C-alpha positions, 0 to 999 in steps of 0.5 A: 755150791754144796747142798746138805744131805737134808736139802738133797733129801728134801728135793728128792722127797718133793720129786717123789711126791709129784710122781706119786700124785700121778700128774706126771702121767698125763699128756697135758701135764707133760706138754705143759712142762715142755712148753714152760721149758721152751718159754724159759729158754726164750725169755732168757736167751740173752742171759744164756748167751752171756753166761756161755760167753763168760764161762767158755768164750762161746760166740752166740752163734756157736751157743745157739747151734750147739746148745739152745737150738738143740734143746728147742729142736728137741722140745718141738719134736717131743711136743709133736710126738708125745701123744703118740709115744704115750699111747698104749701099743696093741700087742699080738697074742697067740691064738692059743689064748683067744679071746685074750688081748695084750698091750704095752703101756709106757709109764714114767720110770720114776725119779731120775738122777741126771749128771749134766756136763760142763762142756755144754752146760746149758741145762735145767738143774734141780741141784748144783754142785761138785764132787761132794754134792754128787757123792751125796746124790749117789747115796740116795735111791733113784729109779735110774741114773744118767751120767755124762762124763769120763770113764773113771767117774762112770765107774764110781757112778756104777759102783754107787748105783749097784748098792741100790740095783739102780740101772744106769745110762753112761755117755762117756765119749772116748777117742773118736777117729776120722778116716779121710780117703782120697777123692778124685774131685778136689772140691770133695776133698776141700769140703771134707777138710772144712767139715773136719776143721768145723768138727774138731775146733768148732764145738767148744774148741774140741771139748766135745765127746763126739768131736774129732779126736784124731785123723787117719789118712794115707801118707801121700795125702798128708802134705796136702791135707796139712796145707788145706787144714792151715788155710781153712783154720786161718779162714775160720779163725783169722791170722790170730785165733787168740783174737777170734770170737769164734774160738771157745776157751778151755773150761778151767785151769785144771783142764788147761794144765791137763792139755798142756801136759799132753805136749810136754813129751818131747816126741809129741812136741816135735810132731807139732806142724801147726799151732801149739801156742798157749795162754793160761791167763786167758785159758786159750790154746791155739788150734794145733795139728800134730803129724804122727805123734808116738802112738804110745804117748798120752795124746794117742791113748787118752781122750784129748778133749781139746784143740789138738788134732793128731794126724796118723798116716797109713800106707793104705786107708784100708788099714784104718779098720785094723787101727780103730779095732786095736783101740777101745770102741769109740762113741763115733766114727767119721769117714770121708769116702766114696768107696762103697767097699770101705763103707761096708767094711767100716760098718761091718768090721768096726764097733762104735756108738755111731758111724757118719759118712762124709760129715761130722757130728750131724748124727747128734742133731737127728732126733730119729737116730739113737745117740749113745756109746758101746763098751768103754764109750758108754751104754744106753741111748737117748734122743727123740723117742729113744729118750722117752723109752730110756726114761719110761717103763713099758708095762705089759698088760694082758686081758684074759678071759674065763672061757675057754678053760684049757685043762691040759695046763693043770695036774694030774699030768698025763701023756696026753697033756704033754703032747698038748703042751708040746703042740701048743708051744709050737703054735701047731693049731692043726696038730692040736685039733687032730689031737683033740679029735683023737686023730694024732698020736 
């Protein structure tokens, strides 16, 4: 659906009028919107399930876990905390300004343009459309633009935003690595593999920005790892994953062709140790494992965003730090290890949007943690209070007084006033007293 420029401007004018009315500032109005959204989801849950199944082949359980439930959880959290978030925050003021008082008041930033993503498409949109509609929207003036998508399109968004000096939040993704260390307890190793399978193929068949992109493991563990991966894939998705209701489909033929092309490199195709079957008619790609595909190949230089899992073997798991640092900064790093030294190295020697130990993707569900990338994986953060802050302007308020009047702030300048200002800026109140008493030179 393509909207005319007139329709875009009309929607924008309506949003600005609502903002100017001041009603968006009240807690009651905000709570009303949140509750209305909750009711909309509740009343249309079955329709949402059907739409996600029709479009992506998502099972209702996956749809609720990754989309509906996430939104409901966020709504509950926001409803419980919104009064605290909007309340003015007192700010300490140097005694030099006594009896002045300071506070910070969060206020709505303005009219925001949000580009939602297709892989988790359930959202509330004012305007729907493709590239042409997005181009029309970017021609308008916004108070902020929030974009989820590829780095290539992110550059286009930033270029358009620069015209109006519009701040942006970019959630871009990238190649999220998983480090798999050895474990003395076989049960821990098996749990790690289950979580890796769930984190790779569970969210929209690998079409998730925070899903696992590739796996780093020591050479000696590769054979055991692959055997376990195969067994758990079979347990989760059956003998014939194509018949499974738990495997989502590729979003469209364009992305299907993109993924198929990743396997056309003969050396990449030769590295497949499990899966590899594709069915364009049903947009199905089997969960696929590759062992040591060429590092220069596209499957190892571009975000996969699909059901392929490359396994890269290392002599020693400590080499994973250097491997990750040799590539663009990812949105997330996952590491399964009990080695505290390795954990500390990952935290201190790598850079990523987040680090999660011994699990996958659960950081996304935690409202008290910021979610966002760094460098080429994006910038800006949201979720919970961080979302509120992202879409708010924190206005500084200073309540001054007419007494006392500090004459040293005014010309004509003298050596005494310079001394006074030096001491004042250092908050040296004892020195100021001595200066005023003529006891300090």
